[in-house]
C-alpha positions in Angstrom: 7.2 23.4 17.5 5.4 21.1 19.9 4.3 17.9 18.3 1.5 17.0 20.8 0.0 20.5 20.8 0.2 20.8 17.0 -1.7 17.5 16.5 -4.2 18.5 19.2 -4.9 21.8 17.5 -5.4 20.1 14.2 -7.9 17.6 15.6 -9.8 20.2 17.6 -11.1 21.8 14.4 -13.3 18.8 13.6 -15.4 19.0 16.8 -15.0 15.3 17.6 -14.6 13.9 21.1 -11.1 12.5 21.7 -9.9 10.6 24.8 -6.4 11.9 25.2 -3.2 10.7 26.9 0.4 11.8 27.0 1.0 10.3 23.6 -2.3 9.3 22.1 -5.7 10.5 20.9 -8.6 8.1 20.7 -11.9 8.8 18.9 -14.7 6.5 20.2 -17.0 7.7 17.4 -14.5 6.7 14.7 -12.9 3.8 16.7 -9.6 5.4 15.7 -6.5 5.4 17.9 -3.7 7.8 17.0 -0.4 7.0 18.7 2.2 9.7 18.6 5.8 8.5 17.9 8.3 11.0 19.1 11.8 11.1 17.5 13.4 11.8 20.9 12.1 8.4 22.1 14.6 6.7 19.8 17.4 8.7 21.4 16.7 7.8 25.0 15.2 4.3 25.0 15.1 1.0 23.1 12.8 0.0 20.3 11.5 -2.8 22.6 10.5 -0.2 25.3 8.8 1.9 22.6 6.8 -1.0 21.2 5.9 -2.1 24.8 4.5 1.4 25.6 2.5 1.4 22.4 1.1 -2.0 23.1 -0.1 -0.9 26.6 -2.0 1.9 24.9 -3.6 -0.4 22.4 -4.6 -3.0 25.0 -6.5 -0.2 26.9 -8.7 0.2 23.8 -9.3 -3.3 22.6 -12.9 -3.2 23.6 -13.6 -0.7 20.8 -15.4 -2.3 17.8 -13.2 -2.5 14.7 -10.4 -0.6 16.3 -8.0 1.0 13.8 -4.6 2.0 15.0 -2.3 4.5 13.3 1.2 5.4 14.4 1.8 9.1 13.7 5.6 9.7 13.5 6.8 13.2 14.3 8.8 13.4 11.1 5.8 12.4 9.0 3.7 15.1 10.6 6.2 17.9 9.8 7.6 16.7 6.5 4.5 17.1 4.3 0.7 17.4 4.4 0.2 13.7 3.5 -0.1 12.7 7.2 -2.8 15.3 7.8 -4.7 14.3 4.7 -4.7 10.6 5.7 -6.0 11.5 9.2 -8.8 13.6 7.6 -9.7 10.6 5.5 -9.7 8.3 8.6 -12.0 10.8 10.4 -14.4 11.0 7.5 -13.7 14.7 7.0 -12.5 14.6 3.4 -14.6 15.8 0.5 -15.9 13.1 -1.8 -15.6 12.4 -5.6 -17.2 9.4 -7.1 -14.9 7.4 -9.3 -17.7 6.6 -11.7 -17.8 10.3 -12.7 -14.1 10.3 -13.5 -12.3 9.6 -16.8 -9.5 7.0 -16.9 -6.2 7.9 -18.6 -3.2 5.6 -18.7 0.3 4.9 -20.0 -1.5 3.3 -23.0 -3.1 6.4 -24.3 -1.5 9.4 -22.5 2.2 8.8 -22.6 2.9 12.6 -22.5 1.1 12.8 -19.2 3.8 10.9 -17.3 5.4 14.1 -15.9 2.1 15.2 -14.5 1.6 11.7 -12.9 5.1 11.9 -11.3 4.3 15.3 -9.8 1.0 14.1 -8.5 2.6 11.1 -6.8 5.3 13.2 -5.3 2.8 15.6 -3.9 0.3 13.1 -2.5 2.2 9.9 -1.5 4.4 9.9 1.5 7.1 7.8 -0.3 7.0 9.8 -3.6 7.4 8.6 -7.1 9.0 5.3 -8.0 9.8 4.3 -11.5 6.7 2.6 -12.8 6.1 1.8 -16.5 2.4 1.0 -16.0 0.1 3.7 -14.5 -3.6 4.5 -14.5 -5.2 7.8 -13.4 -8.6 9.2 -12.8 -9.4 12.7 -14.2 -12.3 14.8 -12.9 -13.0 18.1 -14.7 -9.5 17.8 -16.3 -7.8 17.5 -13.0 -6.1 14.3 -11.8 -7.7 13.0 -8.6 -6.1 9.5 -8.2 -3.2 7.5 -9.6 -2.2 3.8 -9.4 1.2 2.6 -10.6 2.4 -0.9 -11.3 5.7 -2.6 -12.2 6.4 -4.7 -15.3 5.7 -8.4 -14.7 8.1 -11.2 -13.8 7.3 -14.9 -14.0 6.8 -16.2 -10.4 6.3 -19.8 -9.3 3.8 -20.2 -6.5 3.4 -23.4 -4.4 0.7 -25.0 -2.4 3.2 -25.9 0.3 3.9 -22.2 1.0 0.2 -21.4 0.9 0.8 -19.0 -2.0 -1.9 -20.3 -4.3 -5.0 -18.3 -3.6 -7.2 -19.6 -6.5 -8.7 -23.1 -7.0 -6.2 -25.3 -8.8 -5.7 -28.9 -9.6 -5.0 -30.8 -6.4 -2.3 -33.0 -7.9 -0.1 -30.1 -8.9 2.1 -28.5 -6.3 3.2 -25.3 -8.1 2.1 -22.9 -10.8 3.6 -20.0 -12.7 2.0 -16.5 -12.7 2.8 -13.2 -14.4 3.5 -11.2 -11.2 3.0 -7.5 -11.0 3.7 -5.2 -8.0 1.2 -2.4 -7.3 3.8 0.2 -6.4 1.8 3.3 -5.5 -1.8 4.6 -5.0 -2.4 8.2 -4.2 -5.5 10.5 -4.3 -6.0 14.2 -4.3 -5.5 16.2 -1.1 -8.6 16.9 0.9 -10.7 14.4 -1.2 -11.8 10.9 -0.9 -12.3 9.3 -4.3 -15.1 6.8 -3.7 -14.3 3.6 -5.6 -11.0 5.0 -6.9 -8.8 2.1 -5.9 -11.3 -0.4 -7.3 -11.8 1.4 -10.6 -8.1 1.8 -11.3 -7.3 -1.8 -10.3 -10.1 -3.1 -12.4 -8.8 -1.2 -15.4 -5.4 -2.6 -14.9 -6.7 -6.2 -14.6 -9.0 -6.0 -17.6 -6.4 -4.6 -19.9 -3.7 -7.0 -18.6 -5.9 -10.0 -19.1 -6.8 -8.8 -22.6 -3.2 -8.4 -23.4 -2.3 -12.0 -22.5 -5.5 -13.7 -23.7 -6.2 -13.7 -27.4 -9.9 -14.3 -26.9 -10.2 -11.0 -24.9 -10.9 -12.8 -21.6 -11.6 -9.6 -19.8 -15.0 -9.3 -21.5 -15.9 -12.9 -20.8 -15.0 -13.7 -17.3 -17.4 -13.7 -14.4 -17.0 -10.2 -13.0 -18.2 -11.1 -9.5 -15.7 -13.9 -9.2 -13.0 -11.5 -10.5 -13.7 -9.1 -7.8 -13.3 -11.8 -5.2 -10.1 -13.2 -6.7 -11.8 -16.6 -7.2 -11.8 -17.1 -11.0 -11.0 -20.8 -11.6 -8.4 -22.2 -13.9 -10.3 -22.8 -17.2 -11.7 -26.0 -18.6 -8.6 -27.6 -20.2 -7.0 -31.0 -19.9 -4.6 -31.4 -17.0 -3.0 -34.6 -18.4 0.5 -34.7 -20.0 1.2 -31.0 -19.4 4.5 -29.6 -18.3 3.5 -27.1 -15.7 7.0 -25.7 -15.6 6.4 -24.3 -19.1 3.1 -22.6 -18.6 1.6 -19.6 -16.9 -1.9 -19.9 -15.5 -2.8 -16.3 -14.6 -1.7 -13.0 -13.3 -1.1 -11.8 -9.7 -0.8 -8.4 -8.1 1.4 -8.0 -5.1 1.4 -4.9 -2.8 2.5 -3.7 0.6 0.8 -1.6 3.2 2.5 0.3 6.1 1.4 -1.0 9.5 1.8 2.5 10.9 -1.1 3.6 8.8 -3.6 0.8 9.6 -4.4 -2.8 9.0 -4.9 -2.6 5.2 -8.7 -2.8 5.1 -8.7 -1.3 1.5 -6.8 -4.3 0.2 -9.2 -6.7 1.9 -12.2 -5.1 0.2 -10.5 -5.5 -3.2 -10.1 -9.2 -2.7 -6.4 -9.3 -1.7 -5.2 -11.8 0.9 -2.6 -10.9 3.5 0.2 -13.4 3.1 3.1 -12.1 5.2 4.0 -9.6 7.9 7.4 -8.0 7.3 9.5 -6.7 10.2 10.3 -3.1 11.0 13.2 -1.6 9.0 15.7 1.1 9.9 15.3 4.6 8.7 17.3 7.8 9.4 15.5 11.1 9.9 17.2 14.5 9.3 16.3 16.5 12.4 16.2 19.8 10.4 14.2 18.8 7.3 12.4 15.7 8.7 13.4 13.8 5.5 13.7 10.0 5.9 16.5 8.1 4.2 17.5 4.5 4.1 20.4 2.8 5.9 22.4 2.5 2.7 21.9 6.2 1.8 22.9 7.2 5.3 26.1 5.3 4.9 26.8 6.9 1.6 26.1 10.3 3.1 28.7 9.7 5.8 31.2 7.9 3.5 31.3 4.9 5.9 30.8 1.2 5.3 30.0 0.2 8.8 26.9 1.6 10.3 28.1 1.3 13.9 31.0 3.6 13.2 28.6 6.4 12.0 27.5 9.2 14.3 25.8 12.2 12.7 24.1 14.6 15.2 21.8 15.8 12.4 20.1 12.4 12.1 18.2 10.1 14.4 17.9 6.4 13.8 14.3 5.1 13.9 12.3 2.0 13.1 9.1 1.9 11.2 6.4 -0.5 12.2 6.9 -3.0 9.4 4.5 -3.8 6.6 1.9 -6.3 5.4 2.3 -8.1 2.1 -0.8 -8.6 0.1 -1.6 -10.8 -2.9 -4.4 -11.2 -5.4 -4.4 -13.9 -8.1 -6.6 -14.2 -11.2 -6.4 -17.2 -13.5 -6.6 -17.2 -17.3 -9.3 -19.2 -19.0 -6.5 -21.1 -20.7 -2.8 -21.3 -19.9 -0.1 -19.5 -21.7 2.9 -21.4 -22.8 6.4 -20.1 -22.1 8.9 -20.2 -25.1 12.0 -22.1 -24.1 
């Protein structure tokens, strides 16, 4: 196998012009820069040198309008077809299905479908299935074409001081409680771009969640345009003599996007705000299967407790590019009181 040649052969089939270098492909038409990340680089040089070489490539292409950079790791390329599918989407070469033509199914009305949902995520998401009690899916001609999964909520306190309050709130109050959900996975069918898929699944989740927590069926009464932009204000209720420690003013959805696969434009379009950049984390890649495992699983595999004492020739230690943390908040029309 030759990583560079295999990627080049894949890109050549689309008849697009690429400016090429020793470890990159740049499409001026798509303003897309694909940087190849070789596993051997992590054996022979430092993470600082690798990042420096990547930054040099990026700086040469900063004049490109709306430049998008993806880091294509060698193990991701060979482990599954997900990397190829993502590149096809970035190049605009995927077939299209409109979400408005799809039927929504969910954990609320199709409990028996969970095994099918798990299989879909494992086949079409690079991280595979994670236990998620809340899920929504789009069905087209009886086939699942997109899935979004969410965690159960926890009560989270957000403060003005940490710039974690993204909706208009009372200026005198420094913190508020939210029901906080994590958007754990989104995946769509191979070779297809589901137009409006993320938006439709998110909207279904938001509407049903608001309905669940608001007795007056808030989801049918709120301003839809404000909802899409995450700007729905706290409702018209008295702010005097209220213990804010005991009330929840809305819901929030938190999610993460891998920096190696772009800057997270899809989240921006859905009204999310980027609130943090998380540093790279260590992964270990099996040089035979190209499967990635975490540091803790690597230790268990080698029956050691100290990473520095482990040396397994079947694995190479790599770093991903980190991730962005995204947040969207939507307020109730009236607060919900927490039972103490």
